[in-house]
C-alpha positions as CSV (number, residue, x, y, z in Angstrom):
1,M,-2.4,-27.9,6.9
2,A,-1.1,-23.9,8.2
3,Q,0.1,-22.2,5.5
4,P,3.3,-20.9,5.5
5,V,3.6,-17.1,6.4
6,A,5.8,-14.4,4.8
7,Y,7.8,-11.8,7.6
8,V,8.4,-8.7,6.8
9,I,11.9,-7.7,8.7
10,S,12.0,-4.1,9.0
11,K,13.0,-1.3,12.1
12,P,11.0,0.1,14.5
13,D,8.9,3.2,13.6
14,T,10.5,6.9,14.1
15,L,7.6,8.6,13.2
16,G,5.3,8.8,16.9
17,P,7.5,12.1,18.4
18,E,6.8,14.1,14.8
19,I,3.2,13.4,15.4
20,R,3.4,14.7,18.7
21,K,4.4,17.8,17.8
22,F,1.3,18.9,15.8
23,A,-2.3,19.1,17.0
24,Q,-4.4,16.8,16.6
25,A,-8.1,16.6,15.7
26,P,-9.6,13.1,17.1
27,L,-11.4,10.6,14.2
28,R,-15.0,10.5,14.3
29,Q,-15.7,7.7,12.1
30,T,-13.3,4.4,11.5
31,A,-11.0,5.4,8.7
32,F,-9.3,2.3,6.7
33,L,-6.1,2.4,4.0
34,N,-6.9,-0.6,1.4
35,S,-4.1,-1.3,-1.0
36,V,-2.3,-3.5,-3.0
37,P,0.6,-4.8,-1.5
38,K,3.8,-3.0,-2.8
39,C,2.3,0.5,-4.1
40,G,3.5,2.9,-1.7
41,T,1.2,1.8,1.6
42,H,3.7,2.7,3.9
43,L,4.1,6.7,2.2
44,L,0.6,7.4,2.4
45,R,0.2,5.3,5.8
46,N,2.5,8.1,7.7
47,I,1.0,11.3,5.5
48,V,-2.5,10.3,7.0
49,R,-1.1,9.5,10.5
50,M,0.2,12.8,10.5
51,F,-3.3,13.9,11.0
52,V,-4.7,11.6,13.9
53,P,-3.6,11.3,17.2
54,I,-1.4,8.7,17.8
55,E,-4.0,7.2,20.5
56,Q,-6.3,6.5,17.3
57,H,-3.7,4.4,15.3
58,Y,-3.9,1.1,15.3
59,D,0.0,-0.2,13.7
60,R,-0.1,-3.5,16.2
61,E,0.2,-5.1,11.5
62,F,-1.2,-5.0,8.3
63,I,-4.8,-5.9,8.3
64,Q,-5.3,-8.9,5.8
65,I,-7.2,-11.8,5.4
66,P,-5.0,-14.5,7.2
67,N,-5.1,-12.4,10.1
68,F,-8.7,-10.6,9.7
69,Q,-10.1,-12.3,13.4
70,Q,-7.0,-11.0,15.1
71,H,-7.3,-7.6,13.8
72,V,-10.9,-7.0,13.6
73,G,-12.1,-5.2,16.3
74,A,-9.8,-2.4,14.3
75,L,-12.6,-1.8,12.7
76,N,-15.5,-1.6,14.8
77,P,-17.4,1.6,14.7
78,A,-17.8,2.6,18.1
79,R,-14.0,3.0,18.0
80,P,-12.7,5.1,15.8
81,T,-9.4,4.5,14.4
82,F,-7.3,4.6,11.0
83,S,-5.7,1.1,10.5
84,V,-4.3,0.2,7.3
85,G,-4.2,-2.9,5.6
86,H,-4.9,-5.3,2.3
87,L,-8.2,-6.6,2.4
88,L,-9.7,-8.6,-0.4
89,F,-12.6,-8.0,-1.8
90,S,-14.8,-10.4,0.0
91,D,-18.1,-10.6,2.0
92,M,-15.8,-10.4,5.0
93,S,-14.3,-7.7,4.5
94,L,-17.1,-5.8,3.3
95,M,-19.2,-6.2,6.7
96,A,-16.2,-5.3,8.6
97,L,-16.0,-2.0,6.2
98,K,-19.5,-1.4,6.3
99,H,-19.4,1.6,8.8
100,A,-15.2,3.3,7.8
101,R,-14.7,5.3,5.6
102,Q,-12.0,3.8,2.7
103,V,-9.2,4.6,0.1
104,V,-7.7,2.2,-2.4
105,L,-4.2,2.6,-3.4
106,V,-2.5,1.3,-6.9
107,R,0.0,2.0,-8.6
108,D,0.7,1.6,-12.5
109,P,0.8,-2.2,-12.6
110,Y,4.4,-2.4,-15.1
111,D,6.1,-0.3,-11.7
112,Y,4.2,-2.7,-9.0
113,V,5.9,-6.3,-11.0
114,L,9.4,-4.2,-10.8
115,A,8.5,-3.3,-6.8
116,R,7.0,-7.3,-6.4
117,A,10.0,-8.1,-7.6
118,R,12.2,-6.5,-6.2
119,F,10.8,-6.8,-2.5
120,S,10.3,-10.5,-2.8
121,L,14.1,-10.8,-3.6
122,S,15.5,-9.0,-0.4
123,D,16.5,-9.4,2.9
124,Q,13.7,-7.6,4.4
125,F,10.9,-10.7,2.9
126,D,11.1,-13.8,4.8
127,H,8.8,-16.2,3.2
128,P,9.7,-20.4,3.3
129,E,8.7,-20.7,-0.2
130,L,10.2,-18.6,-2.1
131,K,13.6,-18.3,0.0
132,P,15.1,-20.7,-2.5
133,L,14.6,-17.7,-5.5
134,K,16.9,-15.4,-3.8
135,N,20.9,-15.3,-4.4
136,G,20.6,-15.8,-7.7
137,A,18.4,-18.8,-8.5
138,V,16.5,-17.5,-10.7
139,S,16.9,-14.3,-13.5
140,V,15.6,-11.1,-12.8
141,E,13.6,-12.1,-16.6
142,Q,12.3,-15.1,-14.7
143,M,11.5,-13.6,-11.9
144,M,9.6,-10.7,-13.1
145,N,7.6,-12.4,-15.4
146,M,6.8,-15.0,-11.5
147,M,5.5,-11.6,-10.5
148,I,3.3,-11.2,-13.5
149,F,2.1,-15.1,-13.9
150,G,2.5,-16.0,-10.5
151,I,4.0,-19.0,-8.6
152,P,1.5,-22.3,-8.9
153,G,1.0,-22.8,-4.7
154,K,3.1,-20.0,-3.8
155,G,2.2,-16.4,-5.1
156,P,-0.7,-15.1,-7.1
157,A,-0.8,-13.5,-10.6
158,L,-0.8,-10.1,-11.2
159,R,-4.6,-10.4,-12.2
160,E,-5.7,-11.9,-9.6
161,V,-3.3,-8.9,-7.3
162,F,-5.5,-6.5,-8.9
163,T,-8.6,-7.9,-9.3
164,F,-9.8,-8.8,-5.7
165,H,-7.0,-5.9,-3.6
166,A,-8.7,-2.8,-6.0
167,V,-11.2,-3.3,-9.2
168,A,-14.1,-5.7,-7.3
169,W,-13.7,-2.8,-4.9
170,L,-14.2,0.3,-7.4
171,G,-17.9,1.2,-7.7
172,T,-18.6,0.3,-3.7
173,G,-18.0,3.6,-2.2
174,V,-14.4,4.2,-2.4
175,K,-12.0,6.4,-3.4
176,L,-9.4,4.9,-6.0
177,V,-5.7,7.2,-4.8
178,R,-2.8,6.2,-7.4
179,Y,0.6,6.1,-5.9
180,E,2.4,8.0,-8.6
181,D,-0.3,11.1,-7.7
182,I,0.6,11.5,-4.8
183,I,4.4,11.6,-5.5
184,G,3.8,14.2,-8.4
185,H,2.1,16.2,-5.8
186,L,4.5,16.1,-3.3
187,K,7.4,16.9,-5.4
188,N,5.0,20.6,-6.1
189,L,3.7,21.0,-2.3
190,E,3.3,24.6,-2.3
191,A,1.1,24.7,-5.6
192,P,-3.0,25.4,-5.2
193,A,-3.4,21.5,-7.2
194,A,-1.6,19.9,-4.3
195,E,-3.5,21.7,-1.6
196,A,-7.0,20.3,-3.8
197,Y,-5.5,16.9,-4.0
198,F,-4.3,16.4,0.0
199,G,-7.2,18.2,1.2
200,D,-9.7,15.6,-0.9
201,L,-7.7,13.0,0.0
202,L,-8.1,13.5,3.2
203,A,-11.4,14.4,3.4
204,H,-12.2,11.1,2.0
205,L,-10.8,9.5,5.3
206,G,-12.8,12.6,7.8
207,I,-9.6,14.6,8.0
208,A,-9.9,18.5,7.5
209,L,-7.1,20.1,6.7
210,P,-5.3,22.4,8.8
211,D,-3.7,24.9,7.5
212,D,-0.3,23.5,8.7
213,W,-0.7,20.3,6.1
214,R,2.4,21.0,4.0
215,A,4.5,20.5,7.2
216,R,2.7,17.5,7.8
217,V,2.7,15.9,4.9
218,A,6.7,16.9,4.3
219,V,7.5,15.1,7.4
220,G,4.6,11.7,6.8
221,A,6.5,11.6,3.6
222,A,10.1,11.5,4.7
223,R,12.0,8.4,3.6
224,E,14.2,8.1,6.8
225,H,10.0,7.3,8.1
226,S,9.1,4.5,5.9
227,A,9.6,1.0,7.1
228,T,10.4,-0.2,3.6
229,S,11.4,2.6,1.0
230,R,13.6,0.8,-1.5
231,E,16.9,2.2,0.0
232,K,16.3,0.1,3.2
233,L,16.2,-3.0,1.1
234,S,19.4,-4.9,1.2
235,G,20.4,-8.1,-0.5
236,G,18.7,-9.1,-4.3
237,M,19.5,-8.2,-7.1
238,A,19.9,-5.2,-10.1
239,L,16.3,-4.3,-11.3
240,P,15.7,-2.6,-14.6
241,E,14.3,1.1,-13.5
242,V,12.0,0.8,-16.0
243,L,9.8,-2.8,-17.3
244,P,11.1,-4.3,-20.2
245,D,9.1,-4.0,-23.4
246,D,8.8,-7.8,-23.3
247,Q,7.5,-7.7,-20.1
248,K,5.6,-5.2,-20.6
249,R,3.4,-7.1,-23.3
250,A,2.7,-9.5,-20.6
251,V,1.4,-7.8,-18.0
252,D,-0.8,-6.5,-21.4
253,F,-1.9,-10.1,-21.9
254,M,-2.2,-11.5,-18.5
255,A,-4.3,-8.3,-17.4
256,P,-6.1,-6.8,-20.6
257,G,-7.7,-3.3,-19.8
258,L,-6.4,-3.4,-16.0
259,R,-4.0,-0.2,-16.8
260,E,-6.7,1.8,-18.9
261,L,-9.3,0.9,-16.1
262,L,-6.9,2.6,-13.0
263,G,-6.5,5.8,-15.7
264,Y,-2.6,4.5,-16.9
265,A,-3.6,4.5,-20.3
């Protein structure tokens, strides 16, 4: 029996014309941005795109296990591209990414709960089995708890998401990137620390930092180019800005040691 498919409804990409304003050096090796869903993937994707020729962008779709066979060509080492996805740690993923440069993007699990809940309740996320949860069918607190503990048969628990999208990849040659570090350096691009940070991040994807890197990063990070930035989400319910203490304790119960492992505690 086929599994229900989730759809993300977003506006067309607007970054292409901006990328063409900058001189681009071709990638010589496949580069892959892997991430925990709802951890700022569009932000980092758009920043990196500003340093890669459009002809080498594989942007048909985010690569995931359910659509892996249709998009495995994006990881062909003979045709280097920059692609993005949420690939679980698996034998298929490991073999396909053997020759790729890879970074894994995460965010604080506390904030992940809020981001995932906010997106799941929005009009932009269409999942047949989760649609009944919208329009006030459950409380905000109940929705946050479902993001932490999962929904049997319908959605994974936080521990499972982070285990197979991030933790299992650690120690295998990937670079761990924290969303909060990106945001921190975006706030002070003129600082030497920002240059060192983005230079190191891009180097892990096989990209040299050009002299005009600040202008490129600023354009890529502009929220108007993000398809799923918070202000573009409609519908849903008002969620708190900070995860409540009860839900923080639930995260720590469900995934003890996770925040410390990722550098958040």
